[in-house]
C-alpha positions in Angstrom: 95.7 24.7 -43.7 93.9 23.9 -40.5 90.9 26.0 -39.5 91.7 28.1 -36.1 89.7 26.5 -32.8 88.1 30.8 -32.6 86.8 29.9 -35.8 83.2 31.4 -35.6 81.7 28.7 -37.2 82.7 26.3 -34.7 81.8 27.7 -31.7 77.9 28.3 -33.0 77.4 25.2 -34.7 74.4 23.4 -33.1 74.2 19.9 -32.1 72.4 18.3 -35.0 68.6 16.6 -33.9 66.0 14.6 -35.6 62.5 16.4 -36.3 59.6 14.5 -34.9 56.6 14.2 -35.9 54.9 12.4 -33.1 55.4 11.9 -29.0 58.6 10.2 -27.7 57.9 6.9 -26.0 58.6 8.4 -23.0 55.8 11.0 -24.1 53.4 7.9 -24.8 54.0 6.1 -21.7 53.2 9.2 -19.6 50.3 10.3 -22.2 46.8 9.8 -19.8 43.5 9.5 -20.6 41.3 12.6 -19.9 38.3 12.5 -17.8 35.9 11.0 -20.2 32.6 13.4 -20.2 29.1 11.9 -19.7 27.3 12.5 -22.9 30.1 11.9 -25.1 33.6 9.7 -25.5 37.5 10.5 -26.3 38.9 8.9 -29.6 40.0 5.7 -28.5 43.2 5.9 -30.3 46.0 7.8 -28.4 48.0 7.9 -31.1 45.8 9.7 -33.7 44.4 12.0 -31.5 47.5 13.7 -30.8 48.9 13.2 -34.6 45.7 15.3 -35.4 46.2 17.9 -32.8 49.5 18.4 -34.0 48.5 19.2 -37.9 46.1 20.9 -37.0 46.3 24.5 -39.1 46.0 26.6 -35.8 49.4 25.3 -34.8 51.2 26.7 -38.0 52.3 30.2 -36.3 54.0 28.3 -33.8 55.6 25.9 -35.7 56.3 28.8 -38.5 60.0 29.2 -38.5 60.7 25.4 -38.1 58.1 25.0 -41.1 59.8 27.3 -43.3 63.6 27.4 -42.3 65.8 28.3 -45.3 68.2 26.6 -46.7 71.6 26.1 -45.6 74.6 28.1 -47.9 77.0 25.5 -49.8 79.8 26.4 -47.6 78.1 25.5 -44.8 77.7 21.7 -45.6 81.7 21.4 -45.9 83.5 18.8 -44.0 85.3 20.4 -40.9 89.3 20.1 -40.5 91.1 19.3 -37.3 94.8 19.6 -36.9 94.2 16.6 -34.4 92.6 14.1 -35.5 89.5 13.0 -33.4 88.9 9.2 -31.7 86.7 6.7 -33.2 83.6 6.7 -31.2 82.7 3.6 -28.7 80.8 0.7 -30.2 77.8 1.4 -27.7 77.4 4.8 -29.2 75.0 5.3 -31.5 77.1 6.2 -35.0 74.6 9.1 -36.5 74.5 11.4 -33.6 77.9 13.0 -32.5 79.3 13.1 -29.0 78.3 17.0 -27.8 80.8 17.6 -24.6 77.6 17.8 -22.4 78.2 15.6 -18.9 75.6 13.5 -18.9 73.6 12.3 -22.6 70.1 10.8 -21.4 69.4 7.3 -22.3 67.0 6.0 -25.0 63.7 5.4 -23.1 62.8 2.1 -22.7 60.0 0.4 -25.3 57.0 0.3 -23.4 53.5 -1.5 -25.2 50.8 0.1 -26.4 48.0 0.5 -24.0 44.9 -1.9 -25.0 41.9 0.4 -24.6 39.2 -2.2 -25.0 40.8 -4.2 -21.7 41.0 -1.1 -19.6 37.6 0.7 -20.6 36.2 -2.3 -19.7 38.2 -2.8 -16.8 36.9 1.3 -15.8 33.2 0.4 -16.4 33.3 -2.3 -13.7 34.9 -0.4 -11.4 32.3 2.0 -11.3 29.5 -0.2 -11.5 31.1 -1.3 -8.6 31.7 1.8 -6.5 28.4 2.9 -7.7 26.6 -0.3 -6.1 28.6 0.5 -3.3 27.6 3.7 -2.2 24.2 2.7 -3.4 23.9 0.1 -0.7 25.3 1.9 2.4 23.3 5.2 1.7 20.4 5.9 4.4 17.1 6.0 2.5 16.1 9.1 4.2 19.5 11.3 3.0 19.5 9.7 -0.4 18.1 12.0 -2.4 21.3 14.3 -1.7 23.5 11.2 -2.7 21.5 10.0 -5.6 23.5 12.4 -8.1 26.4 11.1 -7.2 25.7 7.6 -7.9 24.1 7.9 -11.1 27.0 9.9 -12.2 28.8 6.7 -11.4 26.5 4.7 -13.2 26.4 7.2 -16.1 30.7 7.1 -16.5 30.1 3.2 -16.5 27.9 3.0 -19.0 30.0 5.3 -21.3 33.0 3.1 -20.9 30.4 0.1 -22.0 29.2 2.3 -25.1 32.8 3.6 -26.2 33.4 -0.6 -26.2 30.5 -1.1 -28.2 30.8 1.4 -30.8 35.1 2.2 -31.4 36.4 -1.4 -30.4 36.2 -4.4 -32.4 35.4 -7.2 -30.3 35.2 -11.0 -30.6 31.4 -12.2 -31.2 31.0 -13.6 -27.6 32.8 -11.1 -26.0 30.3 -8.6 -27.6 27.7 -10.8 -26.9 28.6 -10.9 -23.4 28.8 -6.8 -23.0 26.0 -6.0 -24.4 23.9 -7.8 -22.5 25.5 -6.3 -19.6 25.0 -3.0 -21.1 21.9 -3.4 -21.3 21.2 -5.3 -18.0 22.5 -1.9 -16.2 20.0 0.6 -18.6 17.2 -1.7 -18.0 17.8 -1.9 -13.8 19.3 1.6 -13.6 17.9 4.1 -16.3 14.7 4.6 -18.3 16.2 4.4 -21.6 13.9 1.3 -23.0 14.8 2.2 -26.5 18.5 1.9 -25.9 18.1 -1.2 -23.9 16.1 -3.1 -26.7 18.0 -2.0 -29.6 21.3 -3.6 -27.6 19.2 -6.4 -26.8 18.1 -7.1 -30.8 21.6 -6.5 -32.0 23.2 -9.3 -29.3 20.0 -11.6 -30.2 21.5 -11.1 -34.4 24.8 -11.6 -33.5 24.3 -14.8 -31.0 22.0 -16.2 -34.0 25.1 -15.9 -36.0 27.4 -17.7 -33.9 24.7 -20.3 -32.6 25.5 -18.5 -28.7 22.0 -20.1 -27.8 22.9 -19.3 -23.2 23.5 -16.0 -24.3 20.5 -15.1 -26.3 18.0 -16.5 -24.5 19.5 -14.5 -21.3 19.4 -11.4 -23.9 15.5 -12.6 -24.4 14.4 -13.2 -20.8 15.8 -9.3 -20.0 13.8 -8.4 -23.5 11.0 -10.0 -22.0 10.8 -8.0 -19.0 11.7 -4.7 -20.7 8.6 -5.6 -22.8 6.3 -6.2 -19.6 7.1 -3.0 -18.3 5.6 -1.0 -21.4 2.9 -3.8 -22.5 2.5 -6.7 -20.6 0.4 -8.9 -23.3 3.1 -8.3 -25.9 5.6 -9.6 -23.3 3.3 -12.6 -22.7 3.2 -13.3 -26.9 6.8 -12.8 -27.2 7.7 -15.3 -24.5 5.0 -17.6 -26.2 7.1 -17.6 -28.9 10.5 -17.9 -27.0 8.6 -21.0 -25.2 8.1 -22.8 -28.8 11.2 -22.3 -30.0 13.3 -23.7 -27.4 10.8 -26.8 -27.1 11.8 -27.0 -30.6 15.5 -27.1 -30.3 14.7 -29.5 -27.1 16.6 -26.6 -24.7 14.4 -27.8 -21.9 16.0 -26.2 -19.1 15.3 -22.8 -20.9 11.5 -23.9 -21.5 11.4 -24.4 -17.5 13.2 -20.6 -17.8 10.8 -18.8 -19.5 7.6 -20.9 -18.2 8.8 -20.0 -14.7 8.9 -16.1 -15.7 5.5 -16.1 -17.1 4.4 -17.5 -13.7 6.2 -14.6 -12.1 4.6 -11.6 -14.4 1.2 -13.5 -13.9 1.5 -13.0 -10.2 2.7 -9.7 -10.6 -0.5 -8.3 -12.6 -2.4 -10.4 -9.4 -5.7 -10.2 -11.1 -8.0 -13.3 -11.2 -7.6 -13.7 -14.9 -3.7 -13.6 -14.5 -3.6 -15.8 -11.3 -5.8 -18.4 -13.3 -3.4 -18.2 -16.3 -0.4 -18.3 -14.1 -1.7 -21.9 -12.2 -2.4 -23.3 -15.7 1.7 -22.3 -16.6 2.5 -24.1 -13.3 1.0 -27.2 -14.0 2.1 -27.5 -17.6 5.4 -27.0 -15.9 4.8 -29.9 -13.5 3.3 -32.0 -16.6 7.1 -31.8 -18.4 8.9 -32.2 -15.4 7.5 -35.1 -14.7 8.0 -36.7 -18.2 11.6 -35.6 -18.2 12.0 -36.8 -14.6 13.1 -33.6 -13.1 11.7 -34.2 -9.5 13.5 -30.6 -8.1 12.1 -28.4 -11.1 8.2 -30.9 -10.4 8.9 -29.6 -6.8 9.1 -26.3 -7.0 6.4 -25.8 -9.4 4.2 -27.7 -6.9 4.7 -25.3 -4.0 4.5 -22.5 -5.8 0.8 -23.8 -7.1 -0.3 -24.0 -3.7 1.1 -20.6 -2.8 -1.0 -19.6 -5.9 -4.0 -21.3 -5.1 -4.5 -19.5 -1.9 -4.3 -16.4 -3.9 -7.2 -17.7 -6.6 -9.8 -17.4 -3.9 -10.9 -18.0 0.0 -13.2 -20.7 -0.5 -12.9 -24.4 0.8 -12.0 -25.6 -3.2 -9.2 -23.4 -3.3 -7.6 -24.5 0.0 -8.1 -28.0 -0.5 -6.3 -27.0 -3.7 -3.9 -26.4 -2.4 -3.4 -29.3 0.3 -3.5 -31.6 -2.6 -0.2 -29.6 -4.1 1.5 -29.6 -0.5 1.1 -33.6 -0.6 2.4 -33.9 -3.8 5.1 -31.8 -2.6 5.4 -33.8 0.7 5.7 -37.4 -1.9 9.0 -36.0 -3.4 10.8 -35.2 -0.4 12.8 -38.6 0.0 14.3 -37.9 -3.5 18.3 -36.9 -2.6 17.9 -34.1 -4.7 15.2 -32.8 -3.3 15.6 -33.4 0.1 19.2 -31.0 -0.3 16.9 -27.6 -1.0 16.6 -26.3 2.3 14.5 -23.2 0.9 12.0 -25.6 -0.4 11.5 -26.5 2.9 10.9 -23.3 4.0 8.4 -22.3 1.4 6.5 -25.4 1.7 6.0 -24.8 5.6 4.9 -21.0 4.9 2.8 -22.5 2.3 1.0 -25.3 4.6 1.0 -22.6 7.4 -1.1 -20.1 5.7 -3.6 -22.7 3.9 -4.6 -23.5 7.7 -4.6 -19.9 8.6 -7.3 -19.2 5.9 -8.9 -22.5 7.1 -8.2 -21.5 10.9 -8.2 -24.9 12.4 -6.7 -24.1 15.6 -5.0 -27.5 16.0 -4.0 -27.7 12.8 -2.3 -24.1 12.5 -0.3 -24.5 15.9 1.5 -28.1 14.2 1.9 -26.0 11.4 3.3 -23.2 13.0 6.1 -26.0 15.0 6.8 -27.0 11.7 7.9 -23.7 10.4 9.8 -23.1 13.5 11.6 -26.6 13.0 12.6 -25.6 9.2 13.7 -22.1 10.0 16.3 -23.2 12.7 18.4 -24.9 10.1 18.6 -21.6 7.8 21.9 -20.0 9.8 23.8 -23.5 9.6 22.7 -24.0 6.0 25.5 -23.3 3.5 22.7 -23.1 0.5 21.4 -19.6 1.5 23.5 -16.8 -0.3 23.4 -12.7 0.3 20.9 -12.2 -1.9 18.5 -14.6 -1.3 19.3 -16.6 -4.7 19.2 -20.3 -5.0 19.5 -22.8 -7.8 17.7 -25.5 -8.9 19.8 -28.9 -10.5 18.6 -29.8 -13.9 20.6 -32.7 -15.6 23.0 -30.8 -18.4 21.2 -32.9 -21.5 18.5 -30.3 -20.6 20.9 -27.7 -22.4 24.2 -29.1 -24.2 25.4 -26.2 -25.3 25.4 -24.1 -21.9 28.9 -22.1 -20.6 27.1 -19.4 -18.8 28.8 -19.2 -15.3 26.3 -16.1 -14.1 22.6 -16.4 -16.1 19.8 -17.5 -15.7 20.7 -21.0 -16.3 24.3 -21.6 -15.3 27.3 -24.2 -15.2 28.7 -25.1 -12.4 31.9 -26.1 -11.6 31.3 -29.9 -12.1 29.3 -29.4 -15.3 26.1 -29.9 -14.0 23.3 -27.1 -14.7 21.1 -25.1 -12.6 18.0 -22.9 -12.5 18.7 -19.9 -10.8 15.6 -18.4 -8.7 15.4 -14.9 -6.9 13.8 -15.2 -3.3 14.2 -13.2 0.2 17.6 -13.3 1.8 18.2 -15.2 5.1 17.0 -12.2 7.6 13.7 -11.6 5.4 13.0 -15.2 5.7 12.8 -15.0 10.0 10.8 -12.0 9.8 8.1 -13.7 7.6 8.6 -16.4 10.2 7.9 -14.0 13.3 5.0 -12.9 11.2 3.1 -16.2 10.7 3.6 -17.6 13.8 2.2 -13.9 15.6 -1.0 -14.9 13.5 -1.3 -18.4 14.3 -1.0 -18.2 17.9 -3.3 -14.6 18.2 -5.8 -16.8 19.6 -4.1 -17.7 22.4 -2.7 -14.6 23.1 -3.8 -14.0 26.7 -3.6 -17.9 27.7 0.2 -18.2 26.9 1.4 -15.1 28.5 1.2 -12.5 25.6 3.4 -14.8 22.8 1.9 -13.4 19.7 2.3 -9.6 20.9 6.2 -10.8 22.1 6.8 -12.6 18.3 5.0 -9.8 16.4 7.3 -7.1 18.7 10.4 -9.2 18.0 10.1 -9.2 13.7 9.3 -5.9 14.2 13.0 -5.4 15.8 14.5 -7.8 13.6 13.1 -6.0 10.5 15.6 -2.7 11.8 18.4 -4.8 12.1 18.1 -6.6 9.2 18.3 -3.5 7.3 21.4 -2.5 8.7 22.6 -6.0 8.4 21.9 -6.3 4.4 23.1 -2.4 3.8 26.8 -3.8 4.0 26.3 -5.8 1.1 27.1 -4.1 -2.0 24.0 -3.8 -4.6 22.2 -1.3 -7.0 20.1 1.7 -5.8 17.3 -0.2 -7.5 17.6 -3.6 -5.9 18.2 -1.5 -2.1 15.0 0.4 -2.8 12.9 -2.2 -3.8 14.0 -4.4 -1.0 13.1 -1.3 1.1 9.9 -1.0 0.3 8.9 -4.8 1.1 10.0 -4.2 4.4 8.1 -1.8 5.0 5.2 -2.9 4.0 6.0 -6.2 6.1 6.6 -4.3 9.1 3.4 -2.8 8.7 1.8 -6.0 8.5 3.2 -6.8 11.8 2.0 -3.5 13.2 -1.6 -4.3 12.3 -1.8 -7.2 14.0 0.0 -6.3 16.7 -2.6 -3.1 16.9 -5.4 -5.6 16.8 -4.0 -7.9 19.2 -4.2 -4.9 21.5 -7.7 -4.5 20.6 -8.4 -7.8 21.5 -7.2 -7.1 25.3 -8.2 -3.4 25.4 -4.7 -2.3 25.7 -6.3 0.9 23.4 -3.4 3.0 24.3 -0.4 1.1 23.0 -2.9 0.4 19.7 -3.2 3.9 19.3 0.7 4.4 19.3 0.5 1.9 16.6 -1.9 3.2 14.6 0.4 6.7 14.9 2.8 4.8 13.1 0.8 3.3 10.8 -0.2 6.1 9.6 3.1 8.1 9.0 4.6 5.1 7.4 2.0 5.0 4.8 1.6 8.8 4.4 5.4 8.4 3.1 5.1 5.6 0.7 4.0 6.8 -2.7 1.5 3.7 -3.7 0.2 1.7 -0.7 -1.2 -1.6 -1.2 -4.7 -2.1 -1.1 -5.1 -4.7 1.7 -2.8 -2.0 4.0 -5.4 0.6 3.0 -8.5 -1.5 4.2 -6.5 -2.9 7.4 -5.6 0.5 8.6 -8.9 2.4 7.9 -10.7 -0.9 9.9 -8.6 -0.3 12.4 -9.4 3.4 12.8 -13.0 2.5 13.0 -12.2 -0.1 16.0 -10.0 2.2 18.1 -12.7 4.7 17.7 -15.8 2.2 18.5 -13.9 1.0 21.7 -12.7 4.0 23.2 -16.7 5.2 23.4 -16.0 7.3 20.1 -19.3 6.0 18.2 -19.2 9.1 15.5 -15.9 8.6 14.4 -16.4 5.1 14.2 -19.6 5.7 12.3 -17.5 7.9 9.7 -14.8 5.1 9.2 -16.9 2.2 8.7 -19.4 4.3 6.3 -16.3 5.7 4.5 -15.5 4.8 0.6 -12.9 2.2 1.8 -14.8 0.3 4.0 -18.4 0.6 3.2 -20.1 -2.4 1.9 -22.0 -0.7 -1.0 -18.5 0.3 -2.2 -17.5 -3.2 -2.5 -20.1 -4.3 -4.5 -19.0 -1.0 -7.3 -15.3 -2.5 -7.7 -14.3 -4.7 -10.8 -12.2 -6.9 -9.3 -12.5 -7.3 -5.7 -10.1 -9.2 -3.6 -11.3 -11.5 -0.9 -9.4 -9.0 1.6 -11.5 -6.3 1.0 -14.8 -8.3 1.0 -13.7 -10.1 4.6 -13.0 -6.3 5.8 -15.9 -4.7 4.2 -18.0 -7.7 6.5 -16.4 -7.0 9.3 -17.4 -3.1 9.4 -20.8 -3.6 8.3 -21.2 -6.1 11.2 -20.0 -3.1 13.2 -21.9 -0.3 11.7 -25.1 -2.8 12.5 -24.1 -2.9 16.4 -23.8 1.5 16.0 -27.1 2.3 14.4 -29.4 -0.6 16.4 -30.6 1.7 18.6 -34.1 2.9 17.6 -33.1 6.8 18.1 -30.1 6.4 16.0 -30.6 8.3 12.8 -29.5 5.8 10.3 -31.7 2.8 12.2 -34.0 2.6 8.9 -31.2 1.1 7.1 -30.8 -1.5 9.3 -33.1 -4.0 7.4 -31.8 -3.6 3.8 -28.0 -3.6 5.5 -28.9 -7.0 7.4 -30.3 -9.3 4.3 -27.4 -7.3 2.2 -25.1 -9.1 4.0 -26.8 -12.4 5.2 -25.9 -14.1 2.0 -22.1 -12.5 2.4 -21.5 -13.7 5.4 -23.1 -17.0 6.0 -21.3 -18.3 2.9 -18.4 -16.9 3.6 -15.4 -19.7 4.0 -14.3 -17.9 7.0 -15.8 -19.1 10.5 -15.6 -16.4 12.6 -17.1 -14.0 10.3 -20.0 -16.6 9.9 -20.0 -16.7 14.0 -19.9 -12.8 14.5 -22.8 -12.7 11.8 -24.9 -15.2 13.8 -24.0 -13.4 17.2 -24.6 -10.0 15.8 -28.3 -10.9 13.9 -29.5 -12.5 17.8 -28.4 -9.1 19.1 -30.3 -6.7 16.6 -33.4 -8.1 15.5 -36.1 -7.5 18.3 -38.6 -9.2 16.9 -37.3 -12.5 16.1 -38.5 -15.2 17.6 -36.9 -17.1 20.8 -36.2 -19.8 18.5 -34.5 -17.8 16.3 -32.6 -15.9 18.6 -31.5 -19.3 20.6 -30.7 -20.9 17.1 -28.6 -17.8 15.7 -26.9 -17.8 19.3 -25.9 -21.7 19.4 -24.5 -21.5 15.6 -22.3 -18.6 16.9 -20.9 -20.3 19.8 -20.1 -23.6 17.6 -18.4 -21.7 15.3 -16.2 -19.7 18.0 -15.4 -23.1 19.8 -14.5 -24.4 16.3 -11.8 -21.8 15.7 -10.9 -21.3 19.6 -11.9 -17.5 19.3 -12.2 -16.8 23.4 -13.3 -13.2 22.3 -16.6 -14.4 20.7 -17.1 -16.9 23.1 -17.1 -14.8 26.1 -19.5 -12.2 24.2 -22.2 -15.3 23.1 -22.0 -16.5 26.5 -22.7 -12.8 28.0 -25.3 -12.1 26.2 -26.8 -15.6 26.9 -26.6 -15.3 30.1 -28.2 -11.8 30.1 -31.2 -12.5 27.5 -32.5 -15.9 29.5 -31.7 -16.1 33.0 -32.5 -12.3 33.7 -34.4 -12.4 36.7 -33.9 -15.8 36.9 -33.2 -18.1 40.3 -31.6 -21.0 40.2 -28.3 -23.1 39.9 -28.0 -22.9 35.6 -28.5 -19.2 35.7 -25.8 -18.7 38.4 -23.3 -21.0 36.5 -24.2 -19.2 33.3 -23.6 -16.0 34.9 -19.7 -17.0 36.6 -18.9 -19.1 32.8 -19.6 -15.7 31.3 -17.4 -13.6 34.2 -14.6 -16.5 33.9 -14.4 -16.4 30.4 -13.7 -12.4 30.3 -11.1 -12.5 33.0 -9.0 -15.3 30.8 -9.2 -12.9 28.2 -8.4 -10.0 29.7 -11.0 -8.0 28.4 -11.9 -4.7 30.6 -15.5 -4.4 29.3 -16.5 -7.2 29.2 -15.0 -8.8 32.8 -16.8 -5.1 34.4 -20.1 -6.8 32.1 -20.4 -10.0 33.3 -19.5 -8.8 36.9 -22.9 -6.4 36.6 -24.3 -10.1 35.2 -23.6 -12.2 38.2 -24.3 -9.4 40.2 -27.9 -9.1 38.9 -28.1 -12.9 39.5 -27.2 -13.2 42.8 -29.3 -10.4 43.8 -31.9 -12.5 42.2 -31.5 -15.1 44.2 -31.3 -13.0 47.4 -27.4 -13.0 47.8 -27.0 -9.3 48.8 -23.6 -9.3 50.0 -22.1 -11.0 47.2 -23.9 -9.5 45.0 -22.9 -6.0 46.1 -19.2 -7.6 45.9 -19.3 -8.7 42.2 -20.7 -5.2 41.4 -18.4 -3.5 43.1 -15.4 -5.3 41.7 -17.0 -4.7 38.1 -17.1 -0.6 38.8 -13.1 -0.8 40.0 -12.5 -2.8 36.1 -14.7 -0.2 34.2 -12.9 2.7 35.8 -9.7 1.8 33.9 -11.8 1.6 30.8 -11.2 4.7 28.4 -13.4 7.8 29.8 -15.1 8.0 26.6 -16.4 4.7 26.8 -17.3 5.3 30.5 -19.3 7.6 29.7 -21.7 6.2 26.8 -21.8 3.5 30.0 -22.9 5.9 32.4 -25.4 7.8 29.9 -27.9 4.5 30.4 -27.8 2.4 33.9 -29.9 0.0 32.7 -28.3 -3.4 31.3 -29.6 -3.0 27.9 -27.4 0.4 27.2 -24.7 -1.5 28.8 -25.1 -4.4 26.7 -25.4 -2.5 23.3 -22.2 -0.6 23.9 -20.2 -3.5 24.9 -21.3 -5.1 21.3 -19.0 -2.6 20.1 -15.8 -4.8 20.5 -16.3 -7.3 18.4 -13.6 -8.1 16.0 -12.0 -11.2 14.1 
C-alpha cells in the first residue's frame, strides 16, 4: 500500500544537512585578519581562534535548540515508499545528498590553501615601515609635530608585526636571526626601548653562535655596541675590544677593520683630547694591519681620516705637519687601481688638504688647494659611485671574511662575490655645500680684489642648501635620519652665514652684516643644543658689529661676557683651540676700547696685556700674532720708539705673509700718522698715499676717511694747501656714509689721536 502524496510527513520533511563545527572553506577564504592593536596581537592561528569562539559558553543559549534536540520517533525513521520509483541520481551527484527540488543548487567551493601568517606579518611590517619612512622624509620640519603621531603609529604597527612573528611563529634559524636584527634596528633608531633592543640582539647573537652565522652575529654586535655607547661609552669601548680580539682570533680581518673604524667614529663623536688621541691610535693600528695584508683601499681611507683627526687634535705646527705627512702617504697610493676608483676618497682628501692649509694659512697654497678641490667636485655629478644617501663601499678581498653572505650589512657581499666595507658619508647635495663653504673661506682675504667672489660663494652655498633640503626630501628615510641631516644642514648654514657676516664687516657693510646676525640669532634660538663654536662666533660677531658701528658700550659688554672672556676661558676644563682664538680676538678688541686713560677699566690694561702676550705670540695663527703686535704698538704709551718700530715691523711682515689686506692697511696708516706727522718730504707723502691706496683697495670706508685725513695733513705740512683740502674733502664725503654712531664718536674729538683710536676698533682676523 502506497502512501498518499498529501501525506503530512512528505509535505513537511526538511532537507537533511550535516552539522558543522567550523567555518566552511568559503567562509575561511573570506576571513579577514582584524586590525592589530599597537600594544597587543591577535592569535596567529585563525582556525584555532574561531573554534574557540564557537565553543565559548556564551553561545550555549543561542545554540541550545540544536545541541539538545529530542530524538526522532521510531516510525519517523522508516523508509518511504513511492507509487512510481524515482530515477537514479546522476553520477556527478553526491549520493550522500538527496535532491530537494530547488531550482539551482550551489556548487561546492573551490579548495583554498591556508594563509601563511609568517609571510603575511613580515610583508605587513615591511609595508608599514616603508609607509612611515616615506611619510617622514616628506614631512615639513615646521609641521612635523602634528604629523609625528601618524608616523609613530605606523612604526609601532610595523614593530608589532615583527614581534608577533618572533613570538608565535616557528622560523628557520637564519630567517629568525635576520628578523631579530631588523626588529632591534628599528627599536634602536625609532624608539627609546634600549632594553628590548638589547634583549632581541642577545637572543640573536646566541642563535648565530649555535648555527655559526658569523656575518649576522657581527652585524648584531655592531648594533649592540652603538646601543651601549648611548648609555655608557666606556662600556661600549670595552665591549668592542672583546669583539675585536675574537675577530682577530678567527682571522675575520674584514670585521676587525669594521669594528676598529667604529671605535674611531665613536671617539671622534666624543671629541675630547683624550678621545682624539685614542682615535689616532686606532687609525694607526688599521693602517698597520692593512699594510700587512696589502689592503690598499683600507690603508688609504684610514690615512686620510688620520690626517683629518690630526687637525682636530691641535692647531699647532706639529699637528699640521702630521696631517700633511698623512696626506702625502695617501697620494702615494692614488696610482693603485682600486684606490683610483674611489671618487669619494679623492674629494675627502682634497677637503682635508685645504683645511690644513687654512689652519696654517699660506695664501698661495690655500688658493692652489682650493682649485684642486673644485676640480675634484666637478666629477661628482658624473660619477656612478655616489648613492642617494651618501654611503660608499671600500673593496676588501674575499679571503678576509670567507663565510659572509649578507647583502645589506656593514660588510656586504657583492654580486661578483667580492666583499665591501660600507661607510656612511654625505649625499651629493651636501658635498657641494661643504665645497662652497671652504671656497668662500679660502678666498676671503681676496674678496675685494676678486670682485667679492668670497661673498658670492657663501651666498650660493646658502641657497644651494635650501635646494638640497627639497631634493633629499624625496628620498624615503626615517624621521630620525631626516632630523639628523636637517640639524647638520642648519649648522653648516650658520657657519656660512657667520663667514659671510665677517666678510661683510671687513668691507664695513654693517647693515648687511646686521641682517645676517639677525638670521643667525633666530636659528640659534630654535636649536636645542647649539655647538660651542657657533655660540662663540655669534657672540664675537655681535661685539664686532657693535664696535664697528660706534656702540662701544655694547661691544664692551660682549667682549667681557662669560662666553668670550679670556679669564673665563682659563677656567674651562677642556677648552678647544677655537675657544682660545676667539677669546684672544675679544681681548685684543677690548684693549683698544680701554686704552683711553679716561676709561673706567683703563687700570686693567697692563695686566691684560701681560696675560695674553705669550698666548698670542705663541699662537700658530700668524694673523693673531700680527694683530697683537699692532695693538701692543698702539696702546703702550710709555714704550720706546724702538719697541714701537719693532712691533709694527713684525705686524706688517706677518700681515704680508698671510696676505691680510686689512691689517696691512691699518699698519701703514698708523705708521704714517705716528712717524711722519708734520714731516715734510717725499717719504712722508709716499707713506700717506700708500696707506690711502691700500684702504681704497679694501673698500673700507672708515680707513679710507682716516687715511685721507692723514694725507691731507702731510700735504698741508708741505705747503700744498689746495691738494690738502681736496684730500680732506674726499675723506669727509666717505665718512658721511659711515654709521651714525661711529660718526658721533669721531666728531667728539677732532684730533687725529681720537680718530685713530676709533679707527683701530675695526681689527678682525
